[in-house]
N, C-alpha and C positions, 0 to 999 in steps of 0.2 A: 192611910194607904188606899190608892185607887186600884180596883181590880176590874180588868176588862175581860168579860166572860165571853168566850167564843161559843156561840150556840144560844138558842133561846127556847128550845122545846122542853119537854118535861124533865129529861135527864139533866139538862143544863141547870134547870131550876133546883133540882135535888142537889147538884154540886154546889150551887150558890148558897142554898140553905145550910149545907155542911160547912161551907166557908164562913158564913155569918156566925154559926155556933162556935167554930174554931177560934175566930178572932175575939168573940165575946169572952171566952174563957181566959184570954190573955189580956183582957181589959182594953182592947183596941176597937176602934171604929172602922168599919169597912164601907167604902164608897163603891157600890156595885153598878156597873153598866154592862148591858148585853149587846152583842153584835151577831147578826144572822143575815145571810144573803137571801134567805127564803121566807122571812117573816117581816111584816110591815112594822114600822116604828109605832110603838104603843107602850103603855104601862102593862106590866105582866099581871095576870089575875092572882098570882101568889103574893103580890105586894112586895116582892124582893127587889124590884127596880124597874127600869125601863129599857126598851130596845132603842139604842141610839143610832142604829144604822147597820149597814152591811160591813163586811170585814175590811173593805177599803177605807172605812171611816175610823178605824182603830187608831191610826197614827195621830189623828187630830185631837184625840181625847187623852193621849198619854201625858203624864206629868214627869218631868225629869227627876230621876232617882226616887220616885214615889209611886211607881206603877208596876203591876205585875199582870201577866196574862193568866187566864184560867181556862183550861180545856173542858168545855161542857159537851163534848162529843164522845160517844161510846164505841162507834164502829172503827175497827183498827185501820182500814185503808183510808177512811175519811180523816182519821186522826193524822196519819202520815202525810196526807196531802196538805192539811191545814198547817201542820208544823213547818213543812217546807215552805209554804206560801208566806208565812209570817216571820221566817227566820231573819230576813233582811232588816226587820225593825229593831233587832237587838234588845228587845224587852224580855226580861227574865220571866220564866214560868213558875207560878206558885204550885206548891204541893199541898193538896187539900186532904185533911184527915179529920173526919167527924169526931168530936170528943167521945162519942159512944162506941167508937171502935176500940178494940183491945190490941195493943201492940206490945209484944214481948221483948226480951233482951236480945241484943245483937241482931236487930232488924234494920235493914237499910232500904230506904224508899227513894227512888229517883225523882228528879225535877219533873213537874208537870203531871205527876200521878195523882190519883184520887182513891181514897179509902173511905167507904161509906159507913153509915151507922150500923152497928151490929156485926161488922166484920171482925175476924180474929186472925191475927198473924202471930204465931206462937214464938218460936225461938230459931235463931240462925237462918232467917229468911232474907232473901235478896230480891228486891223489886226494882225493875229497870225504870227507864224514863217513859212517861206518858202511858203508864199502865192504869187500868180501870178495875178496881176491886169493889164490886157492888154490894148491895145490902145483904147482910148475913152470910157473906162468903167466909170460908175457912181455908187458910194456907198453913199447913202443919210444918213441923220442924224440917229445916234444911231445904225448904222449897225455894225454887228459883223461877221468877217470872221475868222474861226478857222484855225489851222495849216494846211498847204499843200493844201489849196483851190486854184483852178484855175478859173479865169474869162476870157473867151475868148473875143476878141474885141467886143466893143459896147454892152456889157452886162450892164443893168441898174437895180440897186436894189433900191427900194423905201425905205422910212424910217422904222426903227425898224425891219429890216430883219436880220435874223441870218442864216449863211451858215455853216453847220457842217464840221468837219475835213475831208479833202480829197475829198470833192465834186468838181465836174467839171461842169461849166455852159457854154454851147456852145455859139457861136457867135450870138449876137442879142437877147439873153435871157432877158425877162422882169419879174420882181418879184414885186407883189403889196405889200403895206405896211403891216407889222406885220407878214409876212410869215416866217416860219422856214423850212429850207432844212436840212434833216437829214445827218448823216455821210456817206461819200463815195457814194453819189448819183451822177448820171450823167443826165444832162438836155441837150437834143439835141438842135441844132441851131434853133433859132426862137421860142423857148418855151415861154409860158406865164404862170407863176405859180400864181394861184389865191387862193390857199389854201396851208397849210403846207403839206410837202411831206416827207414820210418815207425815211430813208437812205437805201443804198444798192440796189436801183433799178435804172433802166434807164427810163427816161420820155421823151416823145415827144409830140408835137402838141399844139393846142390852144383850150381849156386850157390844161396844161400839164397833161398827163395821162401815166400810167406805160406801158412801152414796154415789160419789163421783170419783173415779180414780185420778191420782195425781198425774201430771205430764210424764213423769218418770215411769209410772206404772203403765200408762197408755203406750209409751214407747216400747217397754218390755213386752207388752201384749202383742203389739204389731210385729216385733222381732220374732216372737214365738210363732205367730201365724205364718210369717214368711218362711221360717225353717220347716214348718209342717208342709207348706206348699211345695217347697223344694224337694222334700222327701217323697211326697206323693208323685211329683213329676218324674223323679228318678225311677221310682217303682214302676210307673206306667211304661217307661221305656224298656 
């Protein structure tokens, strides 16, 4: 099988290493080629393969019925852009799970997702498409990660946690049981989420608090200011 890896930076090489280990456990050989619009053609220092060109060169290297794409990008919005850009090629996406990850019963993992070495997905866990579960992450029972979610290394999600589409949880983030993280939220490194968080905002600290309010929150704040101004004007009259 030929695997065409999108991206050639350090994260992409970690994904490729995981893929090589995964295929080796199945007794298969993996032909790895890397594609990156921002890195010149060359052999990679990791020895995992070579950069064959930019993303526009992918189609020329595909083999009928013997090729899969591999997502070597971790940032959710970049992942979404790349998936959309390559959708017309019709090449299936590989799901990469390092053999050192622990996957429990009744765990579903969507196409194009990546589970790194040392990660633990316990029981009754649902992972969407193009999710990134990095080194030593934990997703406990009944967890749900929607499409395009990224968990950076050592993120720990307790039971019954839902992470909405496109959200990104920084290194060392902790989420207590039953919390829901909204779509396209960003939690900075070391955050502790002790309550459900709206989507579209950036959160930092312990407990996690918004760094930048979401558009909905900004609109509500503007509306509140307008009401106060109206009351002040009426009082002045």
